MARMI-489894 format. One record per residue (C-alpha): x, y, z; residue number from 1; residue in three letters. Coordinates in steps of 0.5 Angstrom, whole numbers. Layout:
N
+-------+-------+-------+-------+------+
:     x :     y :     z : lumse : nuke :
+-------+-------+-------+-------+------+
:     X :     Y :     Z :   NUM :  ALA :
...
+-------+-------+-------+-------+------+
***
This chain:
297
+-------+-------+-------+-------+------+
:     x :     y :     z : lumse : nuke :
+-------+-------+-------+-------+------+
:    24 :    65 :   -15 :     1 :  UNK :
:    17 :    63 :   -14 :     2 :  UNK :
:    13 :    66 :    -9 :     3 :  UNK :
:     9 :    61 :    -5 :     4 :  UNK :
:     4 :    61 :     1 :     5 :  UNK :
:     4 :    56 :     7 :     6 :  UNK :
:    -4 :    56 :     6 :     7 :  UNK :
:    -4 :    54 :    -1 :     8 :  UNK :
:    -9 :    48 :     0 :     9 :  UNK :
:    -4 :    43 :    -4 :    10 :  UNK :
:     0 :    43 :     3 :    11 :  UNK :
:    -3 :    47 :     8 :    12 :  UNK :
:    -7 :    41 :    12 :    13 :  UNK :
:     0 :    37 :    12 :    14 :  UNK :
:     2 :    36 :    19 :    15 :  UNK :
:     9 :    40 :    20 :    16 :  UNK :
:    15 :    36 :    22 :    17 :  UNK :
:    13 :    30 :    27 :    18 :  UNK :
:     8 :    35 :    31 :    19 :  UNK :
:     0 :    35 :    30 :    20 :  UNK :
:     1 :    43 :    28 :    21 :  UNK :
:     0 :    44 :    20 :    22 :  UNK :
:     4 :    47 :    15 :    23 :  UNK :
:    -2 :    52 :    14 :    24 :  UNK :
:    -1 :    54 :    21 :    25 :  UNK :
:     6 :    54 :    23 :    26 :  UNK :
:    10 :    53 :    16 :    27 :  UNK :
:    13 :    60 :    15 :    28 :  UNK :
:    20 :    57 :    16 :    29 :  UNK :
:    20 :    51 :    11 :    30 :  UNK :
:    16 :    55 :     6 :    31 :  UNK :
:    21 :    61 :     6 :    32 :  UNK :
:    26 :    55 :     5 :    33 :  UNK :
:    22 :    52 :     0 :    34 :  UNK :
:    22 :    59 :    -4 :    35 :  UNK :
:    30 :    59 :    -4 :    36 :  UNK :
:    31 :    52 :    -5 :    37 :  UNK :
:    26 :    52 :   -11 :    38 :  UNK :
:    22 :    46 :    -8 :    39 :  UNK :
:    15 :    46 :    -5 :    40 :  UNK :
:    14 :    46 :     3 :    41 :  UNK :
:    11 :    39 :     3 :    42 :  UNK :
:    18 :    37 :     0 :    43 :  UNK :
:    22 :    41 :     5 :    44 :  UNK :
:    18 :    38 :    10 :    45 :  UNK :
:    19 :    31 :     8 :    46 :  UNK :
:    26 :    31 :     7 :    47 :  UNK :
:    27 :    34 :    14 :    48 :  UNK :
:    23 :    29 :    17 :    49 :  UNK :
:    27 :    24 :    13 :    50 :  UNK :
:    34 :    26 :    17 :    51 :  UNK :
:    30 :    28 :    23 :    52 :  UNK :
:    31 :    35 :    22 :    53 :  UNK :
:    26 :    38 :    27 :    54 :  UNK :
:    26 :    39 :    34 :    55 :  UNK :
:    20 :    39 :    39 :    56 :  UNK :
:    16 :    36 :    34 :    57 :  UNK :
:    16 :    42 :    29 :    58 :  UNK :
:    22 :    47 :    30 :    59 :  UNK :
:    27 :    47 :    24 :    60 :  UNK :
:    34 :    44 :    26 :    61 :  UNK :
:    38 :    49 :    21 :    62 :  UNK :
:    44 :    45 :    21 :    63 :  UNK :
:    40 :    39 :    18 :    64 :  UNK :
:    38 :    43 :    12 :    65 :  UNK :
:    44 :    41 :     9 :    66 :  UNK :
:    43 :    34 :    10 :    67 :  UNK :
:    36 :    34 :     7 :    68 :  UNK :
:    39 :    38 :     1 :    69 :  UNK :
:    46 :    36 :    -1 :    70 :  UNK :
:    49 :    42 :    -5 :    71 :  UNK :
:    46 :    47 :     0 :    72 :  UNK :
:    50 :    52 :     5 :    73 :  UNK :
:    46 :    55 :    11 :    74 :  UNK :
:    49 :    60 :    15 :    75 :  UNK :
:    44 :    62 :    21 :    76 :  UNK :
:    45 :    69 :    25 :    77 :  UNK :
:    42 :    70 :    31 :    78 :  UNK :
:    42 :    77 :    31 :    79 :  UNK :
:    40 :    82 :    25 :    80 :  UNK :
:    45 :    85 :    21 :    81 :  UNK :
:    42 :    89 :    15 :    82 :  UNK :
:    48 :    90 :    11 :    83 :  UNK :
:    50 :    83 :    11 :    84 :  UNK :
:    42 :    81 :     9 :    85 :  UNK :
:    43 :    86 :     3 :    86 :  UNK :
:    49 :    82 :     1 :    87 :  UNK :
:    46 :    76 :     2 :    88 :  UNK :
:    39 :    77 :    -2 :    89 :  UNK :
:    35 :    73 :    -2 :    90 :  UNK :
:    35 :    72 :     5 :    91 :  UNK :
:    30 :    69 :    10 :    92 :  UNK :
:    29 :    74 :    16 :    93 :  UNK :
:    26 :    73 :    22 :    94 :  UNK :
:    21 :    78 :    24 :    95 :  UNK :
:    15 :    80 :    29 :    96 :  UNK :
:     9 :    76 :    28 :    97 :  UNK :
:     4 :    81 :    31 :    98 :  UNK :
:     2 :    83 :    24 :    99 :  UNK :
:    -1 :    76 :    23 :   100 :  UNK :
:    -3 :    75 :    30 :   101 :  UNK :
:     3 :    71 :    32 :   102 :  UNK :
:     9 :    71 :    36 :   103 :  UNK :
:    15 :    70 :    31 :   104 :  UNK :
:    14 :    70 :    23 :   105 :  UNK :
:    19 :    68 :    17 :   106 :  UNK :
:    19 :    72 :    11 :   107 :  UNK :
:    24 :    72 :     5 :   108 :  UNK :
:    27 :    79 :     4 :   109 :  UNK :
:    28 :    80 :    -4 :   110 :  UNK :
:    31 :    87 :    -4 :   111 :  UNK :
:    28 :    94 :    -5 :   112 :  UNK :
:    25 :    94 :     1 :   113 :  UNK :
:    21 :    88 :    -1 :   114 :  UNK :
:    19 :    81 :     2 :   115 :  UNK :
:    16 :    75 :     0 :   116 :  UNK :
:    11 :    73 :     5 :   117 :  UNK :
:     9 :    66 :     6 :   118 :  UNK :
:     3 :    67 :    10 :   119 :  UNK :
:    -1 :    70 :     4 :   120 :  UNK :
:     4 :    68 :    -2 :   121 :  UNK :
:     4 :    76 :    -3 :   122 :  UNK :
:    10 :    81 :    -4 :   123 :  UNK :
:    10 :    86 :     1 :   124 :  UNK :
:    14 :    92 :     4 :   125 :  UNK :
:    19 :    90 :     9 :   126 :  UNK :
:    16 :    95 :    13 :   127 :  UNK :
:     9 :    91 :    14 :   128 :  UNK :
:    14 :    87 :    19 :   129 :  UNK :
:    18 :    92 :    23 :   130 :  UNK :
:    23 :    90 :    28 :   131 :  UNK :
:    27 :    84 :    25 :   132 :  UNK :
:    31 :    80 :    30 :   133 :  UNK :
:    35 :    75 :    26 :   134 :  UNK :
:    36 :    72 :    19 :   135 :  UNK :
:    39 :    66 :    16 :   136 :  UNK :
:    43 :    66 :     9 :   137 :  UNK :
:    41 :    60 :     5 :   138 :  UNK :
:    46 :    59 :    -2 :   139 :  UNK :
:    48 :    54 :    -7 :   140 :  UNK :
:    44 :    49 :   -11 :   141 :  UNK :
:    41 :    43 :    -9 :   142 :  UNK :
:    44 :    37 :   -12 :   143 :  UNK :
:    38 :    33 :   -14 :   144 :  UNK :
:    38 :    25 :   -13 :   145 :  UNK :
:    39 :    22 :   -20 :   146 :  UNK :
:    33 :    17 :   -22 :   147 :  UNK :
:    36 :    12 :   -26 :   148 :  UNK :
:    31 :    11 :   -33 :   149 :  UNK :
:    29 :     4 :   -33 :   150 :  UNK :
:    30 :     2 :   -40 :   151 :  UNK :
:    27 :    -4 :   -44 :   152 :  UNK :
:    31 :   -10 :   -42 :   153 :  UNK :
:    36 :   -13 :   -46 :   154 :  UNK :
:    33 :   -20 :   -50 :   155 :  UNK :
:    38 :   -25 :   -48 :   156 :  UNK :
:    39 :   -32 :   -53 :   157 :  UNK :
:    38 :   -37 :   -47 :   158 :  UNK :
:    31 :   -35 :   -44 :   159 :  UNK :
:    33 :   -39 :   -38 :   160 :  UNK :
:    38 :   -34 :   -36 :   161 :  UNK :
:    32 :   -28 :   -36 :   162 :  UNK :
:    32 :   -27 :   -29 :   163 :  UNK :
:    25 :   -26 :   -25 :   164 :  UNK :
:    25 :   -19 :   -25 :   165 :  UNK :
:    26 :   -18 :   -32 :   166 :  UNK :
:    20 :   -24 :   -33 :   167 :  UNK :
:    16 :   -20 :   -29 :   168 :  UNK :
:    17 :   -13 :   -33 :   169 :  UNK :
:    15 :   -17 :   -39 :   170 :  UNK :
:     9 :   -19 :   -37 :   171 :  UNK :
:     7 :   -13 :   -34 :   172 :  UNK :
:     9 :    -9 :   -40 :   173 :  UNK :
:     4 :   -14 :   -44 :   174 :  UNK :
:    -2 :   -13 :   -40 :   175 :  UNK :
:    -1 :    -6 :   -39 :   176 :  UNK :
:     3 :    -3 :   -44 :   177 :  UNK :
:     8 :     0 :   -39 :   178 :  UNK :
:    14 :    -2 :   -36 :   179 :  UNK :
:    14 :    -3 :   -28 :   180 :  UNK :
:    18 :     1 :   -24 :   181 :  UNK :
:    23 :    -2 :   -19 :   182 :  UNK :
:    21 :     3 :   -14 :   183 :  UNK :
:    15 :     0 :   -14 :   184 :  UNK :
:    18 :    -7 :   -12 :   185 :  UNK :
:    23 :    -4 :    -7 :   186 :  UNK :
:    19 :    -2 :    -1 :   187 :  UNK :
:    17 :   -10 :    -1 :   188 :  UNK :
:    24 :   -12 :    -1 :   189 :  UNK :
:    25 :    -7 :     5 :   190 :  UNK :
:    20 :   -11 :     9 :   191 :  UNK :
:    24 :   -18 :     8 :   192 :  UNK :
:    20 :   -21 :     3 :   193 :  UNK :
:    22 :   -25 :    -4 :   194 :  UNK :
:    22 :   -21 :   -10 :   195 :  UNK :
:    17 :   -26 :   -13 :   196 :  UNK :
:    12 :   -25 :    -7 :   197 :  UNK :
:    13 :   -17 :    -8 :   198 :  UNK :
:    11 :   -18 :   -15 :   199 :  UNK :
:     5 :   -22 :   -13 :   200 :  UNK :
:     3 :   -16 :    -8 :   201 :  UNK :
:     4 :   -11 :   -14 :   202 :  UNK :
:    -1 :   -15 :   -18 :   203 :  UNK :
:    -6 :   -16 :   -13 :   204 :  UNK :
:    -6 :    -8 :   -12 :   205 :  UNK :
:    -7 :    -7 :   -20 :   206 :  UNK :
:   -14 :    -8 :   -22 :   207 :  UNK :
:   -12 :   -10 :   -29 :   208 :  UNK :
:    -8 :   -16 :   -26 :   209 :  UNK :
:   -15 :   -18 :   -22 :   210 :  UNK :
:   -19 :   -17 :   -28 :   211 :  UNK :
:   -14 :   -21 :   -33 :   212 :  UNK :
:   -11 :   -27 :   -29 :   213 :  UNK :
:   -15 :   -28 :   -22 :   214 :  UNK :
:   -22 :   -26 :   -24 :   215 :  UNK :
:   -22 :   -32 :   -29 :   216 :  UNK :
:   -19 :   -37 :   -25 :   217 :  UNK :
:   -24 :   -36 :   -19 :   218 :  UNK :
:   -30 :   -36 :   -25 :   219 :  UNK :
:   -27 :   -43 :   -27 :   220 :  UNK :
:   -27 :   -45 :   -20 :   221 :  UNK :
:   -34 :   -43 :   -19 :   222 :  UNK :
:   -36 :   -46 :   -25 :   223 :  UNK :
:   -33 :   -53 :   -23 :   224 :  UNK :
:   -36 :   -53 :   -16 :   225 :  UNK :
:   -43 :   -51 :   -19 :   226 :  UNK :
:   -42 :   -57 :   -24 :   227 :  UNK :
:   -40 :   -62 :   -18 :   228 :  UNK :
:   -46 :   -59 :   -14 :   229 :  UNK :
:   -51 :   -61 :   -20 :   230 :  UNK :
:   -48 :   -68 :   -20 :   231 :  UNK :
:   -49 :   -69 :   -13 :   232 :  UNK :
:   -56 :   -67 :   -13 :   233 :  UNK :
:   -57 :   -71 :   -19 :   234 :  UNK :
:   -54 :   -77 :   -15 :   235 :  UNK :
:   -58 :   -76 :    -9 :   236 :  UNK :
:   -65 :   -76 :   -13 :   237 :  UNK :
:   -63 :   -82 :   -16 :   238 :  UNK :
:   -61 :   -85 :    -9 :   239 :  UNK :
:   -68 :   -83 :    -7 :   240 :  UNK :
:   -72 :   -86 :   -13 :   241 :  UNK :
:   -68 :   -92 :   -12 :   242 :  UNK :
:   -70 :   -93 :    -5 :   243 :  UNK :
:   -77 :   -91 :    -6 :   244 :  UNK :
:   -77 :   -97 :   -12 :   245 :  UNK :
:   -74 :  -102 :    -7 :   246 :  UNK :
:   -79 :  -101 :    -1 :   247 :  UNK :
:   -85 :  -101 :    -6 :   248 :  UNK :
:   -82 :  -108 :    -9 :   249 :  UNK :
:   -81 :  -111 :    -2 :   250 :  UNK :
:   -88 :  -109 :     0 :   251 :  UNK :
:   -85 :  -109 :     7 :   252 :  UNK :
:   -90 :  -109 :    13 :   253 :  UNK :
:   -89 :  -106 :    20 :   254 :  UNK :
:   -88 :  -112 :    24 :   255 :  UNK :
:   -84 :  -116 :    18 :   256 :  UNK :
:   -78 :  -120 :    21 :   257 :  UNK :
:   -72 :  -123 :    17 :   258 :  UNK :
:   -66 :  -127 :    20 :   259 :  UNK :
:   -59 :  -126 :    17 :   260 :  UNK :
:   -53 :  -129 :    19 :   261 :  UNK :
:   -47 :  -125 :    22 :   262 :  UNK :
:   -42 :  -123 :    16 :   263 :  UNK :
:   -35 :  -121 :    17 :   264 :  UNK :
:   -30 :  -117 :    12 :   265 :  UNK :
:   -23 :  -118 :    11 :   266 :  UNK :
:   -19 :  -114 :    16 :   267 :  UNK :
:   -14 :  -109 :    13 :   268 :  UNK :
:   -12 :  -101 :    15 :   269 :  UNK :
:   -18 :   -99 :    10 :   270 :  UNK :
:   -23 :  -104 :    12 :   271 :  UNK :
:   -23 :  -106 :    19 :   272 :  UNK :
:   -27 :  -112 :    22 :   273 :  UNK :
:   -34 :  -111 :    22 :   274 :  UNK :
:   -40 :  -115 :    23 :   275 :  UNK :
:   -48 :  -114 :    22 :   276 :  UNK :
:   -51 :  -116 :    29 :   277 :  UNK :
:   -57 :  -122 :    28 :   278 :  UNK :
:   -61 :  -118 :    33 :   279 :  UNK :
:   -63 :  -113 :    27 :   280 :  UNK :
:   -68 :  -116 :    23 :   281 :  UNK :
:   -74 :  -114 :    19 :   282 :  UNK :
:   -75 :  -107 :    15 :   283 :  UNK :
:   -68 :  -104 :    18 :   284 :  UNK :
:   -64 :  -110 :    16 :   285 :  UNK :
:   -67 :  -109 :     9 :   286 :  UNK :
:   -65 :  -102 :     9 :   287 :  UNK :
:   -58 :  -103 :    12 :   288 :  UNK :
:   -57 :  -108 :     6 :   289 :  UNK :
:   -59 :  -104 :     1 :   290 :  UNK :
:   -55 :   -98 :     3 :   291 :  UNK :
:   -49 :  -103 :     4 :   292 :  UNK :
:   -50 :  -105 :    -3 :   293 :  UNK :
:   -51 :   -98 :    -6 :   294 :  UNK :
:   -45 :   -94 :    -2 :   295 :  UNK :
:   -40 :  -100 :    -3 :   296 :  UNK :
:   -39 :  -102 :     4 :   297 :  UNK :
+-------+-------+-------+-------+------+
***
C-alpha cells in the first residue's frame, strides 16, 4: 500500500466533491480510501462524483464507494472497536482532528500502533491522534473497467463497404502516424451530432489537420481573391483611360448640346423596358452613351 498525502500538489487544489472546498483542505477521507483501493485521491473524487457519492457537497456517502469501485466491499462502523480494527488492517479510522487544527480527521491504521496520515503523507504513531471514534473496513479488489484495445482496422476487398469510422481512422493514421481512439469520438456522439460532424470537430482541434488541410485551402482561396482584385483594378484603370481618351477626342465644351431620340429596348424579365429621355443632352448624354456601350446596357 502506497502512502499518499491530500496536500500533494498534483491534486490538493481540486474541488472536493460538489463543493468549493479542496482535497488539500478536507480530502483526508478520500485520500485514505485511495490508499486502500490502490488509486489516487483525484480518481476517488471523480468516481464518487460520477455516482453522486457526496452529501452536502463534500461528505462521502459510504454506501456509494461500492458503486464507484465495483469489487470493493465497505463496512462502516459508527463506534470504535479496537479488536475488530486489528483484525481488519489496513483500516480507515476516524480520530480527533485537534493535532492538525481540525474537528475530525481520518487516518489508515496499518498495525504495530502505526498509521498512515493523509495530512502530510507520513507514517506516524497512532498515539499522535488519540481518542478514535469510529472506523470503516474496506476490503476486496477493485474490478477496473476493461478498455478495449483499438486494433488496426481490417482491410476489406470492397472499398464501398469500409464504414466512415474506419475511413476517418485511416486518414488520421496517414497524417499523424497514430490511430484515433474511439473515446475521442464518443463525447461528440453523446451530444447528438453525426459521426462525420464529430470527426470534423476532432480535426479542427488538431493543429496538424489545420496545417495540412485547412491552411492550404484558405491560402488557395486568398490567392484567388488576390488575382480577382488585381484583374478588377486593371479593368478599372483601363476604363478610366478609355473614358479620358474619349473625352479628349470629343473635345466637349461646357455648353455643347446634342439631341438624341428616345431608345426602347426589348422587354424581358432580365431586361425591362428602359428609355433615355431626350431632355438629357450635351456632355451628360455623351457620357451615358459611352458607359452604356462599355458596360453592355
